[in-house]
N, C-alpha and C positions, 0 to 999 in steps of 0.2 A: 243896831240897824245894819251895819256892814256885815256882821256875822251871818244874818239871815240871807242877805244877797249872795254872799260867798257860798253858802250851803246849797242854795237853789242852782247856782251856776255849776257847782261841782256835780250835782245830781244830773243836770242836763248833759254835761260832758261825759259822765259815766254811762248814761243811757245811750248816747250816740255811739260811744266807743264799743259798748257791748253789742249793739246792732251790727256794727261793721265787722266785728269778730265773728258773729253768728253767720252773716251773709257770706263772708269770705271762707268760712269753714264748710259750707255746703258743697257736697260733691256734685260735679257736673258730669252728665253722661258723656262718655268718650265716643259714642256712636249714635247717630241719629238715623232712623230708618224711615225715610220719606218716599222710598220706592223699593221694589223687590230687590233684595240682595242675596246672591247665591255664593256660598263659600264651598270650595272643594279642597280635598286633601292634597297637600304638596308632595311631590315625588312618589306618587302611588303607582305601582306596577300591578295591573290586574292579574289575578291568578287564573281567572276563567271569564267567560262571557257575562256572568252575572255579578262579577266583583266590581262594584262601582267605587269602592273606597268610601271614606267618610265624607259626608256632605251636610250642609246646613243651609236652609232657605229661610230668610226672615221677610215677612210681609208687613207693610205699614199698619195693618189693622190688628197687630198683636199676635197673629198666628205664625207658626213655624212648622217646617218639615225637617225631620232628621233622617238621614240615611247612615246608620251606624256602620254598615258593611252590607255586602250582598246587593239585592235589588229591591228590597222592601223599604218604603218610606213610611215614617210614623208622623202623624200630625199632632200638634200640640200648641201650647201658647208659650210666649216668652216675655221676660222682663229684663230691662237693662238698668243696672244700678252702678253708676260710676264706671269702673273698668271690668265689670262682670256681666255676662249674659246667662240667665238661667232659663232653660227650656224644660217645661213640664209636659210629659207624655202620659196621658191618662191610660191609654191602651196597655202600656207596659208597666204602669205605676213607677215610672223612672224619671229622674231629673238629670239633665245634662248641664254641666257648668262650663262656660267658656271664658277665657281671659282675653280681653281686647288688647292686642299687641299694638296695632295701628288701625287706621281706617280701612286698610285692605287685608289685614291678617288677624286671625284669632287662634287661640290654642285651647283644645279640649283638655280640661283639668285632670281627669282620671288617667288617661293614657298619654297625654302630652302631644297628641296629634295636632299638627299645625295645618290650618285651612286658610286658603287665600281667596279673595274676592274675584269672581269671574268677570 
């Protein structure tokens, strides 16, 4: 009788322990967008009147605007997963990936451009 009680207690402990490990292992998004967030390239010196540098605008509804350079903005959608932001631009068939450095700074992965929250 004691052996059955021990086995059921061990199973309960194992079950609770596995849930705690699973819950603790889930990534938490490092950035929450509950208002419009505009990021601009750090230390950018414009070459001409149309050179705005790199910029990214994130909206709470999941839409984003990317200004890769020049003066044309591209609209797309974004997803935040842990410390990464992926912006998909249908018009260009391109995806931009950003690494979240802090709540005020991000880095574009392909070129290493750092953008800061305005």
